[in-house]
The first five atom37 places (N, CA, C, CB, O) and aatype in JSON, in Angstrom:
{
  "aatype": [20, 20, 20, 20, 20, 20, 20, 20, 20, 20, 20, 20, 20, 20, 20, 20, 20, 20, 20, 20, 20, 20, 20, 20, 20, 20, 20, 20, 20, 20, 20, 20, 20, 20, 20, 20, 20, 20, 20, 20, 20, 20, 20, 20, 20, 20, 20, 20, 20, 20, 20, 20, 20, 20, 20, 20, 20, 20, 20, 20, 20, 20, 20, 20, 20, 20, 20, 20, 20, 20, 20, 20, 20, 20, 20, 20, 20, 20, 20, 20, 20, 20, 20, 20, 20, 20, 20, 20, 20, 20, 20, 20, 20, 20, 20, 20, 20, 20, 20, 20, 20, 20, 20, 20, 20, 20, 20, 20, 20, 20, 20, 20, 20, 20, 20, 20, 20, 20, 20, 20, 20, 20, 20, 20, 20],
  "atom_mask": [
    [1, 1, 1, 1, 1],
    [1, 1, 1, 1, 1],
    [1, 1, 1, 1, 1],
    [1, 1, 1, 1, 1],
    [1, 1, 1, 1, 1],
    [1, 1, 1, 1, 1],
    [1, 1, 1, 1, 1],
    [1, 1, 1, 1, 1],
    [1, 1, 1, 1, 1],
    [1, 1, 1, 1, 1],
    [1, 1, 1, 1, 1],
    [1, 1, 1, 1, 1],
    [1, 1, 1, 1, 1],
    [1, 1, 1, 1, 1],
    [1, 1, 1, 1, 1],
    [1, 1, 1, 1, 1],
    [1, 1, 1, 1, 1],
    [1, 1, 1, 1, 1],
    [1, 1, 1, 1, 1],
    [1, 1, 1, 1, 1],
    [1, 1, 1, 1, 1],
    [1, 1, 1, 1, 1],
    [1, 1, 1, 1, 1],
    [1, 1, 1, 1, 1],
    [1, 1, 1, 1, 1],
    [1, 1, 1, 1, 1],
    [1, 1, 1, 1, 1],
    [1, 1, 1, 1, 1],
    [1, 1, 1, 1, 1],
    [1, 1, 1, 1, 1],
    [1, 1, 1, 1, 1],
    [1, 1, 1, 1, 1],
    [1, 1, 1, 1, 1],
    [1, 1, 1, 1, 1],
    [1, 1, 1, 1, 1],
    [1, 1, 1, 1, 1],
    [1, 1, 1, 1, 1],
    [1, 1, 1, 1, 1],
    [1, 1, 1, 1, 1],
    [1, 1, 1, 1, 1],
    [1, 1, 1, 1, 1],
    [1, 1, 1, 1, 1],
    [1, 1, 1, 1, 1],
    [1, 1, 1, 1, 1],
    [1, 1, 1, 1, 1],
    [1, 1, 1, 1, 1],
    [1, 1, 1, 1, 1],
    [1, 1, 1, 1, 1],
    [1, 1, 1, 1, 1],
    [1, 1, 1, 1, 1],
    [1, 1, 1, 1, 1],
    [1, 1, 1, 1, 1],
    [1, 1, 1, 1, 1],
    [1, 1, 1, 1, 1],
    [1, 1, 1, 1, 1],
    [1, 1, 1, 1, 1],
    [1, 1, 1, 1, 1],
    [1, 1, 1, 1, 1],
    [1, 1, 1, 1, 1],
    [1, 1, 1, 1, 1],
    [1, 1, 1, 1, 1],
    [1, 1, 1, 1, 1],
    [1, 1, 1, 1, 1],
    [1, 1, 1, 1, 1],
    [1, 1, 1, 1, 1],
    [1, 1, 1, 1, 1],
    [1, 1, 1, 1, 1],
    [1, 1, 1, 1, 1],
    [1, 1, 1, 1, 1],
    [1, 1, 1, 1, 1],
    [1, 1, 1, 1, 1],
    [1, 1, 1, 1, 1],
    [1, 1, 1, 1, 1],
    [1, 1, 1, 1, 1],
    [1, 1, 1, 1, 1],
    [1, 1, 1, 1, 1],
    [1, 1, 1, 1, 1],
    [1, 1, 1, 1, 1],
    [1, 1, 1, 1, 1],
    [1, 1, 1, 1, 1],
    [1, 1, 1, 1, 1],
    [1, 1, 1, 1, 1],
    [1, 1, 1, 1, 1],
    [1, 1, 1, 1, 1],
    [1, 1, 1, 1, 1],
    [1, 1, 1, 1, 1],
    [1, 1, 1, 1, 1],
    [1, 1, 1, 1, 1],
    [1, 1, 1, 1, 1],
    [1, 1, 1, 1, 1],
    [1, 1, 1, 1, 1],
    [1, 1, 1, 1, 1],
    [1, 1, 1, 1, 1],
    [1, 1, 1, 1, 1],
    [1, 1, 1, 1, 1],
    [1, 1, 1, 1, 1],
    [1, 1, 1, 1, 1],
    [1, 1, 1, 1, 1],
    [1, 1, 1, 1, 1],
    [1, 1, 1, 1, 1],
    [1, 1, 1, 1, 1],
    [1, 1, 1, 1, 1],
    [1, 1, 1, 1, 1],
    [1, 1, 1, 1, 1],
    [1, 1, 1, 1, 1],
    [1, 1, 1, 1, 1],
    [1, 1, 1, 1, 1],
    [1, 1, 1, 1, 1],
    [1, 1, 1, 1, 1],
    [1, 1, 1, 1, 1],
    [1, 1, 1, 1, 1],
    [1, 1, 1, 1, 1],
    [1, 1, 1, 1, 1],
    [1, 1, 1, 1, 1],
    [1, 1, 1, 1, 1],
    [1, 1, 1, 1, 1],
    [1, 1, 1, 1, 1],
    [1, 1, 1, 1, 1],
    [1, 1, 1, 1, 1],
    [1, 1, 1, 1, 1],
    [1, 1, 1, 1, 1],
    [1, 1, 1, 1, 1],
    [1, 1, 1, 1, 1],
    [1, 1, 1, 1, 1],
    [1, 1, 1, 1, 1]
  ],
  "atom_positions": [
    [[157.76, -43.55, 133.28], [156.39, -43.34, 133.63], [155.51, -43.53, 132.42], [156.19, -41.98, 134.21], [155.93, -43.19, 131.31]],
    [[154.36, -44.05, 132.56], [153.46, -44.21, 131.41], [152.48, -43.06, 131.37], [152.71, -45.55, 131.47], [151.63, -42.94, 132.25]],
    [[152.6, -42.21, 130.35], [151.79, -41.1, 130.21], [150.59, -41.33, 129.37], [152.54, -40.05, 129.71], [150.66, -42.04, 128.36]],
    [[149.42, -40.73, 129.78], [148.17, -40.89, 129.01], [147.53, -39.5, 128.86], [147.18, -41.9, 129.72], [147.68, -38.6, 129.69]],
    [[146.79, -39.41, 127.71], [146.08, -38.16, 127.43], [145.1, -37.78, 128.52], [145.34, -38.27, 126.12], [144.28, -38.59, 128.94]],
    [[145.21, -36.53, 128.99], [144.25, -36.06, 130.05], [145.01, -35.99, 131.38], [142.99, -37.03, 130.18], [144.53, -35.33, 132.3]],
    [[146.15, -36.64, 131.52], [146.88, -36.64, 132.75], [147.36, -35.25, 133.12], [148.04, -37.58, 132.65], [147.72, -34.48, 132.23]],
    [[147.38, -34.89, 134.38], [147.95, -33.67, 134.86], [149.25, -34.06, 135.49], [147.01, -32.92, 135.83], [149.26, -34.83, 136.45]],
    [[150.4, -33.53, 134.96], [151.68, -33.88, 135.48], [152.52, -32.62, 135.78], [152.39, -34.8, 134.49], [152.21, -31.53, 135.29]],
    [[153.55, -32.79, 136.56], [154.54, -31.73, 136.78], [155.58, -31.72, 135.74], [155.19, -31.88, 138.11], [156.13, -32.76, 135.35]],
    [[155.86, -30.49, 135.25], [156.91, -30.38, 134.19], [157.77, -29.17, 134.39], [156.26, -30.32, 132.79], [157.31, -28.2, 134.99]],
    [[159.02, -29.16, 133.91], [159.91, -28.12, 134.03], [160.18, -27.49, 132.57], [161.21, -28.64, 134.73], [160.47, -28.22, 131.61]],
    [[160.06, -26.15, 132.47], [160.34, -25.49, 131.23], [161.84, -25.59, 130.93], [159.88, -24.02, 131.29], [162.68, -25.15, 131.72]],
    [[162.16, -26.14, 129.81], [163.63, -26.34, 129.47], [164.07, -25.44, 128.35], [163.91, -27.82, 129.05], [165.26, -25.17, 128.21]],
    [[163.15, -24.95, 127.55], [163.48, -24.05, 126.48], [162.22, -23.37, 125.91], [164.22, -24.8, 125.38], [161.11, -23.89, 125.97]],
    [[162.48, -22.16, 125.36], [161.33, -21.38, 124.85], [161.73, -20.97, 123.44], [160.98, -20.1, 125.78], [162.82, -20.45, 123.2]],
    [[160.8, -21.21, 122.5], [160.87, -20.76, 121.1], [159.67, -19.85, 120.81], [160.89, -21.99, 120.11], [158.73, -19.75, 121.6]],
    [[159.71, -19.2, 119.66], [158.62, -18.28, 119.3], [157.31, -19.09, 119.12], [158.97, -17.47, 117.98], [156.25, -18.48, 119.22]],
    [[157.31, -20.36, 118.87], [156.11, -21.16, 118.63], [155.69, -21.9, 119.85], [156.33, -22.14, 117.5], [154.55, -22.38, 119.88]],
    [[156.5, -22.05, 120.88], [156.04, -22.76, 122.11], [157.21, -23.04, 123.06], [155.34, -24.12, 121.73], [158.35, -22.65, 122.8]],
    [[156.9, -23.71, 124.15], [157.92, -23.97, 125.18], [158.05, -25.49, 125.36], [157.55, -23.27, 126.56], [157.08, -26.25, 125.4]],
    [[159.37, -25.87, 125.47], [159.67, -27.24, 125.59], [159.71, -27.54, 127.16], [161.07, -27.59, 124.83], [160.22, -26.75, 127.95]],
    [[159.13, -28.73, 127.52], [159.02, -29.04, 128.95], [159.48, -30.44, 129.16], [157.59, -28.85, 129.47], [159.14, -31.36, 128.41]],
    [[160.23, -30.59, 130.17], [160.81, -31.94, 130.54], [159.8, -32.51, 131.59], [162.39, -31.83, 131.17], [159.53, -31.91, 132.63]],
    [[159.28, -33.69, 131.24], [158.41, -34.38, 132.2], [159.1, -35.28, 133.15], [157.42, -35.16, 131.5], [158.71, -35.43, 134.31]],
    [[160.19, -35.9, 132.6], [161.11, -36.67, 133.45], [162.45, -36.72, 132.71], [160.56, -38.14, 133.77], [162.59, -36.02, 131.7]],
    [[163.43, -37.5, 133.14], [164.77, -37.47, 132.49], [164.74, -37.8, 131.04], [165.69, -38.42, 133.16], [165.55, -37.29, 130.27]],
    [[163.8, -38.69, 130.63], [163.8, -39.24, 129.24], [162.7, -38.58, 128.34], [163.58, -40.79, 129.28], [162.78, -38.62, 127.11]],
    [[161.63, -37.97, 129.02], [160.49, -37.54, 128.24], [160.41, -36.07, 128.19], [159.24, -38.11, 128.77], [160.58, -35.42, 129.22]],
    [[160.14, -35.47, 127.0], [159.94, -34.09, 126.78], [158.65, -33.82, 126.02], [161.11, -33.53, 126.06], [158.26, -34.65, 125.2]],
    [[157.99, -32.73, 126.24], [156.84, -32.36, 125.48], [156.86, -30.9, 125.03], [155.64, -32.62, 126.28], [157.8, -30.17, 125.33]],
    [[155.85, -30.48, 124.32], [155.84, -29.09, 123.81], [154.48, -28.5, 124.26], [156.04, -29.02, 122.19], [153.42, -29.12, 124.14]],
    [[154.58, -27.26, 124.78], [153.31, -26.51, 125.01], [153.37, -25.45, 123.86], [153.21, -25.81, 126.58], [154.21, -24.55, 123.84]],
    [[152.39, -25.64, 122.89], [152.28, -24.64, 121.87], [151.89, -23.32, 122.36], [151.36, -25.04, 120.88], [151.17, -23.24, 123.35]],
    [[152.3, -22.26, 121.73], [152.04, -20.88, 122.16], [150.52, -20.68, 122.46], [152.52, -19.88, 121.05], [150.17, -19.98, 123.41]],
    [[149.66, -21.29, 121.65], [148.24, -21.14, 121.73], [147.65, -21.91, 122.99], [147.6, -21.67, 120.41], [146.52, -21.68, 123.42]],
    [[148.48, -22.79, 123.53], [148.01, -23.49, 124.68], [148.64, -23.0, 125.96], [148.26, -24.93, 124.52], [148.5, -23.67, 126.98]],
    [[149.35, -21.85, 125.97], [149.96, -21.33, 127.16], [149.0, -20.59, 128.09], [151.05, -20.44, 126.78], [149.06, -20.75, 129.31]],
    [[148.15, -19.8, 127.51], [147.2, -19.02, 128.28], [146.05, -18.61, 127.39], [147.86, -17.79, 128.92], [146.15, -18.64, 126.16]],
    [[144.89, -18.19, 128.07], [143.79, -17.72, 127.3], [144.2, -16.34, 126.68], [142.49, -17.62, 128.2], [144.89, -15.55, 127.32]],
    [[143.77, -16.08, 125.46], [143.97, -14.79, 124.87], [145.18, -14.86, 123.97], [144.13, -13.7, 125.93], [145.72, -15.94, 123.71]],
    [[145.6, -13.68, 123.51], [146.7, -13.57, 122.61], [148.03, -13.42, 123.38], [146.48, -12.41, 121.68], [148.11, -12.7, 124.37]],
    [[149.04, -14.11, 122.89], [150.39, -14.07, 123.56], [151.28, -13.55, 122.43], [150.9, -15.56, 124.16], [151.47, -14.22, 121.41]],
    [[151.81, -12.34, 122.63], [152.71, -11.79, 121.69], [154.14, -12.36, 121.88], [152.71, -10.28, 121.82], [154.81, -12.74, 120.92]],
    [[154.58, -12.4, 123.14], [155.88, -12.9, 123.43], [155.82, -13.98, 124.52], [156.79, -11.75, 123.83], [155.4, -13.67, 125.63]],
    [[156.22, -15.21, 124.26], [156.13, -16.29, 125.16], [156.97, -16.1, 126.44], [156.53, -17.52, 124.46], [156.68, -16.67, 127.49]],
    [[158.05, -15.24, 126.29], [158.89, -15.02, 127.44], [158.23, -14.16, 128.49], [160.16, -14.4, 127.01], [158.64, -14.13, 129.65]],
    [[157.13, -13.43, 128.03], [156.37, -12.67, 129.1], [155.53, -13.57, 129.96], [155.44, -11.61, 128.46], [155.15, -13.19, 131.07]],
    [[155.23, -14.8, 129.48], [154.37, -15.65, 130.19], [155.11, -16.76, 130.95], [153.4, -16.23, 129.25], [154.74, -17.14, 132.06]],
    [[156.18, -17.26, 130.31], [156.91, -18.41, 130.87], [158.44, -18.06, 130.97], [156.67, -19.71, 129.96], [158.95, -17.21, 130.23]],
    [[159.13, -18.73, 131.86], [160.6, -18.55, 131.99], [161.23, -19.98, 132.08], [160.98, -17.64, 133.3], [160.65, -20.92, 132.63]],
    [[162.37, -20.05, 131.53], [163.09, -21.37, 131.62], [163.36, -21.66, 133.08], [164.46, -21.36, 130.8], [163.78, -20.78, 133.83]],
    [[163.14, -22.88, 133.49], [163.39, -23.27, 134.81], [162.07, -23.38, 135.68], [164.36, -22.3, 135.41], [162.08, -24.04, 136.72]],
    [[161.01, -22.76, 135.26], [159.76, -22.86, 135.99], [159.21, -24.31, 135.93], [158.71, -21.84, 135.42], [159.22, -24.97, 134.89]],
    [[158.72, -24.78, 137.17], [158.11, -26.01, 137.29], [156.59, -25.8, 137.55], [158.79, -26.81, 138.4], [156.2, -25.03, 138.43]],
    [[155.8, -26.46, 136.81], [154.35, -26.25, 136.9], [153.6, -27.45, 136.57], [153.91, -25.16, 136.03], [154.14, -28.41, 136.01]],
    [[152.26, -27.44, 136.92], [151.36, -28.49, 136.51], [150.93, -28.2, 135.06], [150.11, -28.59, 137.47], [150.67, -27.06, 134.68]],
    [[150.87, -29.29, 134.27], [150.45, -29.2, 132.86], [149.62, -30.4, 132.58], [151.66, -29.12, 131.88], [149.71, -31.43, 133.25]],
    [[148.74, -30.23, 131.51], [147.93, -31.35, 131.13], [148.45, -31.93, 129.75], [146.4, -30.9, 131.05], [148.88, -31.19, 128.87]],
    [[148.38, -33.23, 129.62], [148.8, -33.83, 128.41], [147.55, -33.86, 127.44], [149.39, -35.27, 128.69], [146.54, -34.49, 127.73]],
    [[147.68, -33.14, 126.3], [146.66, -33.01, 125.29], [146.64, -34.18, 124.34], [146.84, -31.75, 124.52], [145.59, -34.72, 124.02]],
    [[147.81, -34.56, 123.91], [147.92, -35.56, 122.8], [149.3, -36.23, 122.88], [147.72, -34.89, 121.37], [150.29, -35.61, 123.27]],
    [[149.32, -37.46, 122.51], [150.57, -38.28, 122.37], [150.57, -38.97, 120.95], [150.67, -39.4, 123.56], [149.75, -39.84, 120.65]],
    [[151.53, -38.52, 120.14], [151.64, -39.15, 118.84], [152.22, -40.54, 118.93], [152.47, -38.32, 117.93], [153.36, -40.71, 119.37]],
    [[151.44, -41.57, 118.53], [151.92, -42.91, 118.71], [153.23, -43.31, 117.93], [150.83, -43.8, 118.32], [153.99, -44.18, 118.36]],
    [[153.42, -42.67, 116.82], [154.53, -42.98, 116.0], [155.78, -42.2, 116.36], [154.18, -42.74, 114.6], [156.85, -42.79, 116.49]],
    [[155.69, -40.94, 116.52], [156.86, -40.14, 116.86], [157.08, -39.98, 118.43], [156.7, -38.74, 116.19], [158.14, -39.54, 118.88]],
    [[156.08, -40.34, 119.18], [156.11, -40.2, 120.67], [156.19, -38.78, 121.05], [157.28, -40.96, 121.28], [156.68, -38.5, 122.15]],
    [[155.78, -37.87, 120.29], [155.74, -36.47, 120.72], [154.52, -36.18, 121.57], [155.75, -35.56, 119.51], [153.42, -36.66, 121.27]],
    [[154.7, -35.41, 122.63], [153.65, -35.15, 123.53], [153.3, -33.67, 123.44], [154.03, -35.56, 124.94], [154.16, -32.79, 123.52]],
    [[152.04, -33.43, 123.28], [151.48, -32.03, 123.24], [150.88, -31.74, 124.64], [150.33, -31.86, 122.07], [150.12, -32.53, 125.22]],
    [[151.27, -30.57, 125.14], [150.93, -30.19, 126.52], [150.11, -28.87, 126.51], [152.24, -30.03, 127.4], [150.12, -28.13, 125.53]],
    [[149.41, -28.6, 127.61], [148.64, -27.4, 127.74], [148.63, -26.88, 129.16], [147.25, -27.64, 127.27], [148.44, -27.61, 130.13]],
    [[148.84, -25.54, 129.24], [148.63, -24.86, 130.55], [147.22, -24.17, 130.57], [149.78, -23.78, 130.8], [146.62, -23.98, 131.62]],
    [[146.76, -23.83, 129.39], [145.51, -23.11, 129.18], [144.31, -23.83, 129.71], [145.32, -22.83, 127.74], [143.4, -23.2, 130.25]],
    [[144.25, -25.15, 129.59], [143.06, -25.95, 130.02], [143.06, -25.96, 131.56], [143.09, -27.46, 129.43], [142.0, -26.23, 132.12]],
    [[144.12, -25.71, 132.26], [144.12, -25.73, 133.64], [143.75, -24.36, 134.26], [145.42, -26.18, 134.08], [143.51, -24.26, 135.47]],
    [[143.71, -23.26, 133.35], [143.38, -21.93, 133.85], [141.89, -21.82, 133.95], [143.96, -20.81, 132.94], [141.16, -22.53, 133.25]],
    [[141.41, -20.9, 134.85], [140.05, -20.58, 134.85], [139.83, -19.47, 133.81], [139.6, -20.17, 136.25], [140.54, -18.47, 133.85]],
    [[138.93, -19.61, 132.93], [138.77, -18.65, 131.85], [137.95, -17.47, 132.35], [138.11, -19.31, 130.61], [136.92, -17.64, 133.02]],
    [[138.42, -16.28, 132.02], [137.76, -15.04, 132.45], [136.71, -14.73, 131.37], [138.81, -13.81, 132.63], [137.03, -14.6, 130.19]],
    [[135.47, -14.62, 131.81], [134.41, -14.33, 130.83], [134.18, -12.81, 130.97], [133.03, -15.21, 131.09], [133.95, -12.26, 132.05]],
    [[134.25, -12.18, 129.76], [133.98, -10.75, 129.78], [133.21, -10.5, 128.47], [135.33, -9.86, 129.9], [133.28, -11.27, 127.52]],
    [[132.48, -9.39, 128.47], [131.75, -8.93, 127.28], [132.33, -7.62, 126.78], [130.25, -8.76, 127.57], [132.59, -6.7, 127.56]],
    [[132.52, -7.56, 125.48], [133.06, -6.37, 124.88], [131.83, -5.61, 124.25], [134.19, -6.73, 123.78], [131.06, -6.16, 123.46]],
    [[131.7, -4.35, 124.65], [130.59, -3.6, 124.07], [131.28, -2.38, 123.35], [129.49, -3.13, 125.21], [131.98, -1.58, 123.97]],
    [[131.04, -2.28, 122.06], [131.67, -1.27, 121.25], [130.77, 0.01, 121.24], [131.91, -1.81, 119.8], [129.56, -0.09, 121.03]],
    [[131.34, 1.14, 121.46], [130.61, 2.4, 121.49], [130.09, 2.61, 120.14], [131.47, 3.59, 121.94], [128.98, 3.13, 119.98]],
    [[130.84, 2.22, 119.11], [130.4, 2.5, 117.72], [129.09, 1.66, 117.44], [131.58, 2.12, 116.66], [128.17, 2.14, 116.78]],
    [[129.05, 0.49, 117.92], [127.9, -0.39, 117.76], [126.74, 0.21, 118.4], [128.14, -1.77, 118.32], [125.67, 0.24, 117.8]],
    [[126.88, 0.72, 119.6], [125.76, 1.33, 120.29], [125.26, 2.48, 119.52], [126.13, 1.75, 121.66], [124.05, 2.66, 119.4]],
    [[126.15, 3.3, 118.99], [125.73, 4.5, 118.18], [124.9, 4.02, 117.02], [126.98, 5.33, 117.64], [123.82, 4.56, 116.76]],
    [[125.37, 3.0, 116.31], [124.64, 2.49, 115.23], [123.22, 2.0, 115.57], [125.39, 1.42, 114.64], [122.28, 2.21, 114.8]],
    [[123.1, 1.37, 116.69], [121.86, 0.84, 117.16], [120.92, 2.07, 117.48], [122.09, -0.12, 118.43], [119.74, 2.08, 117.14]],
    [[121.49, 3.04, 118.12], [120.63, 4.22, 118.48], [120.14, 4.94, 117.2], [121.42, 5.24, 119.41], [119.01, 5.4, 117.08]],
    [[121.12, 5.0, 116.26], [120.75, 5.68, 114.92], [119.68, 4.85, 114.22], [122.05, 5.83, 113.92], [118.73, 5.42, 113.68]],
    [[119.8, 3.54, 114.2], [118.86, 2.72, 113.52], [117.53, 2.81, 114.24], [119.36, 1.29, 113.43], [116.49, 2.9, 113.58]],
    [[117.5, 2.78, 115.58], [116.26, 2.89, 116.33], [115.59, 4.25, 116.02], [116.53, 2.73, 117.86], [114.37, 4.29, 115.9]],
    [[116.28, 5.29, 115.91], [115.67, 6.63, 115.54], [115.06, 6.55, 114.15], [116.77, 7.8, 115.57], [113.89, 6.87, 113.96]],
    [[115.83, 6.13, 113.19], [115.32, 6.14, 111.8], [114.3, 5.08, 111.58], [116.43, 5.96, 110.82], [113.18, 5.39, 111.17]],
    [[114.63, 3.86, 111.83], [113.67, 2.71, 111.68], [112.98, 2.71, 110.34], [112.61, 2.73, 112.78], [113.59, 2.73, 109.27]],
    [[111.62, 2.7, 110.45], [110.85, 2.67, 109.25], [110.24, 4.05, 108.91], [109.76, 1.63, 109.38], [109.28, 4.14, 108.15]],
    [[110.82, 5.14, 109.48], [110.21, 6.39, 109.3], [110.11, 6.82, 107.75], [111.01, 7.4, 110.1], [109.1, 7.36, 107.31]],
    [[111.12, 6.55, 107.06], [111.15, 6.84, 105.59], [110.07, 6.12, 104.85], [112.48, 6.46, 104.99], [109.42, 6.68, 103.97]],
    [[109.88, 4.85, 105.22], [108.82, 4.1, 104.57], [107.46, 4.56, 104.95], [108.95, 2.69, 104.86], [106.56, 4.59, 104.12]],
    [[107.29, 4.92, 106.26], [106.0, 5.48, 106.7], [105.67, 6.75, 105.97], [106.01, 5.74, 108.2], [104.51, 7.0, 105.66]],
    [[106.68, 7.58, 105.69], [106.45, 8.85, 105.05], [106.1, 8.65, 103.6], [107.65, 9.76, 105.19], [105.29, 9.4, 103.07]],
    [[106.7, 7.65, 102.93], [106.45, 7.43, 101.45], [105.27, 6.51, 101.16], [107.69, 6.84, 100.78], [104.77, 6.47, 100.04]],
    [[104.85, 5.81, 102.12], [103.73, 4.81, 101.92], [102.46, 5.4, 101.39], [103.39, 4.13, 103.22], [101.89, 4.78, 100.49]],
    [[101.94, 6.56, 101.84], [100.79, 7.2, 101.27], [100.94, 7.51, 99.77], [100.5, 8.44, 102.03], [100.04, 7.3, 98.95]],
    [[102.11, 8.02, 99.47], [102.5, 8.35, 98.04], [102.41, 7.1, 97.21], [103.98, 8.96, 97.94], [101.81, 7.14, 96.14]],
    [[102.98, 6.0, 97.65], [103.03, 4.76, 96.87], [101.61, 4.14, 96.7], [103.99, 3.74, 97.57], [101.27, 3.62, 95.64]],
    [[100.81, 4.22, 97.74], [99.38, 3.77, 97.69], [98.61, 4.56, 96.65], [98.7, 3.93, 99.09], [97.91, 3.97, 95.83]],
    [[98.73, 5.87, 96.67], [98.05, 6.79, 95.76], [98.49, 6.43, 94.37], [98.36, 8.28, 96.08], [97.66, 6.29, 93.47]],
    [[99.9, 6.26, 94.17], [100.43, 5.99, 92.83], [99.84, 4.6, 92.29], [102.06, 5.95, 92.89], [99.47, 4.47, 91.12]],
    [[99.78, 3.65, 93.16], [99.29, 2.35, 92.77], [97.87, 2.34, 92.34], [99.45, 1.42, 93.86], [97.48, 1.72, 91.36]],
    [[97.02, 3.13, 93.19], [95.6, 3.29, 92.77], [95.42, 4.02, 91.47], [94.83, 4.02, 93.83], [94.51, 3.73, 90.7]],
    [[96.28, 4.98, 91.24], [96.13, 5.73, 89.96], [96.49, 4.84, 88.84], [97.01, 7.01, 89.91], [95.81, 4.84, 87.82]],
    [[97.55, 4.05, 88.98], [98.0, 3.11, 87.89], [96.86, 2.15, 87.61], [99.33, 2.3, 88.31], [96.51, 1.89, 86.46]],
    [[96.27, 1.63, 88.7], [95.13, 0.61, 88.56], [93.96, 1.27, 87.88], [94.64, 0.02, 89.99], [93.3, 0.62, 87.07]],
    [[93.63, 2.57, 88.16], [92.47, 3.19, 87.52], [92.82, 3.45, 86.06], [92.05, 4.51, 88.23], [91.93, 3.32, 85.22]],
    [[94.08, 3.82, 85.69], [94.38, 3.99, 84.28], [94.32, 2.69, 83.47], [95.74, 4.59, 84.13], [93.96, 2.71, 82.29]],
    [[94.64, 1.6, 84.07], [94.58, 0.31, 83.42], [93.17, -0.1, 83.16], [95.27, -0.74, 84.25], [92.87, -0.68, 82.11]],
    [[92.26, 0.2, 84.13], [90.85, -0.14, 83.99], [90.2, 0.68, 82.86], [90.12, 0.1, 85.32], [89.4, 0.16, 82.08]],
    [[90.55, 1.96, 82.78], [89.9, 2.84, 81.73], [90.6, 2.7, 80.46], [89.89, 4.33, 82.12], [90.23, 3.33, 79.47]]
  ]
}
């Protein structure tokens, strides 16, 4: 079969290593799914996500012309979950900042103005 970048093909997991999974595309062709291309998010142990013998659809990401190595991806075929992370610590900081704001400057401003006027008056005299 003639493989091209972007094709979605069926493949069978033939081996799992800490860095990725080897996939048989046909009797003569094998590719690798790097651990970062297995699923969205962090994968601590690839055996939790894939098992040897699984057959699945995968996308061809890259084909090295010289070595004929094929890079594959499961992640691009997954629907990405969009979520927002809101830190309680950050909220606390925002509330604290909102409370303080420019209050200290507002309190000191009259003193600074008086001091500047006094300095100016001393320089004139």
